[in-house]
C-alpha positions in Angstrom: 0.0 0.0 0.0 2.7 2.6 0.8 4.4 1.8 -2.5 1.3 2.8 -4.4 1.0 6.1 -2.5 4.6 6.8 -3.3 4.0 6.0 -7.0 0.9 8.2 -7.1 2.8 11.1 -5.4 5.6 10.8 -7.9 3.0 10.9 -10.7 1.5 14.0 -9.3 4.8 15.7 -8.9 5.6 14.7 -12.5 2.3 16.1 -13.8 2.8 19.4 -11.8 6.3 19.7 -13.3 5.0 19.2 -16.8 2.2 21.8 -16.2 4.8 24.3 -14.9 6.9 23.8 -18.0 3.9 24.3 -20.2 3.0 27.5 -18.3 6.5 28.9 -18.7 6.5 28.1 -22.4 3.1 29.7 -23.0 4.3 32.8 -21.1 7.5 33.1 -23.1 5.5 32.8 -26.4 3.2 35.7 -25.3 6.2 37.8 -24.4 7.9 37.1 -27.7 4.7 37.9 -29.6 4.5 41.2 -27.7 8.1 42.0 -28.5 7.4 41.3 -32.2 4.5 43.7 -32.2 6.7 46.4 -30.6 9.4 45.8 -33.3 6.7 46.0 -36.1 5.4 49.3 -34.7 8.9 50.8 -34.5 9.6 49.8 -38.1 6.3 51.4 -39.2 7.2 54.5 -37.2 10.6 54.7 -38.9 9.0 54.4 -42.4 6.4 57.1 -41.6 9.2 59.4 -40.2 11.3 58.9 -43.3 8.4 60.0 -45.5 7.2 62.9 -43.3 7.5 66.3 -44.9 5.7 68.5 -42.3 6.7 69.8 -38.9 8.3 67.3 -36.5 6.1 66.2 -33.6 8.1 68.4 -31.2 7.7 71.4 -33.5 4.0 70.8 -33.9 3.5 70.7 -30.1 5.5 73.9 -29.7 3.3 75.6 -32.3 0.1 74.5 -30.6 1.3 75.8 -27.2 2.0 79.2 -28.7 -1.6 79.6 -30.0 -3.9 81.7 -27.9 -7.3 80.2 -27.7 
């Protein structure tokens, strides 16, 4: 009888370990996907900035602050 309890306990420990590995893997996949989205947005931002002909964002804000409403 004690042997079967020990076996069951080992099986539970093994299952918990596998669940923990899966949890960590899923979390790292989500982090990587988030980092990919950030990289994509930065690339888009660089493309837009390269094609921009108007005032820079800083200059635009300065101009708006100077306006008297």
